[in-house]
N, C-alpha and C positions, 0 to 999 in steps of 0.2 A: 531517579533513574534506578534501574535494577537489571540484573542479569537473570534470565529465566533459564533453568536447567531442564532440558527435555530428555533426560536420561531414562525416565520411566517409559516414554513413548518408544525410544529406541529399543529398550529391552523387550517391550511387548511386541514390536514388529519382528524381532528376531527370536521370539519365544524363548527368551533366556531369563533365568531367575537371577535376582540380585546376588544371592549367595554364590552362584557360579561365577558371575562377573567379578565379585570381590576376591574370590579365590584365585582367579586367573590373573588379576592385576596386582595382587599382593597387598590388599588393604582389608581392614576389618569390615564386616557387614554394617556395623554401627557407623563407621566413617562414610561408607557408600550411601547409607540411608540419609545421613546428614547432607551429603552432596546432592542427592536426589531431591530433597525437600528445600534446598536453597538456604540451609541454615549455616553454611560456611561462608567465611569472608573471602576465601580464595581457594584455588586449586593449583597444585604444582604442575608445571608443563609436562614433566615426565609421567605423572599420573594421567593427565589428559591424553597424552600420546598413547599410553597403554590402553586406555579405554577405547580410543579410536581404532587402535590396532585390533583389539579383540572384536569390537562391534563392526569393523570394516566401514568406518564413516569418517567424516571430516569434523573438526571442532565446531564449525558453523552449523552443523546439523544437531549438535548437542546444546549449544548456547545461543541465546537470543537476547539482544539488548532492547529494553523497553524504557523509553524516556518518560519522565514524570510530566503531568500537565503543567504548562507554564515553564518548563525547562527550555532554555535557549537552544538546546540540541534537538528539541522536539519540533522539527519542521514538518508541517503537514504537506502531503503531495499536492493538494489543491493550491496551497500558497506558492509552491515552487512553480506550478503550471502558470498561475496568474502572473508571476514575476517575469516569466519568459515569453508570455504571449506577445506576439508582434515582432519578436526577435527572429530574424531570418538566419537560416543555416549559412555558415561561412562568413557571417558579418563580424 
């Protein structure tokens, strides 16, 4: 499993440069670059909050969870549908 950081997409949509975002949230361009590329193990909530404040977005718009194949957390929608076929609402 991994977390995908969609910061580059958000910056492009807002026509903002990484340098400008880094300056506004108070981190180095190098640290922001590492965050964008997913090379960091974590991000502080206050840094995430600052990014969201500047980009006017929610954390879920920046981060996406991707389960690995075979991961027990990786439940396919088709499987869920088949599990609940025949189950009536309110039962």
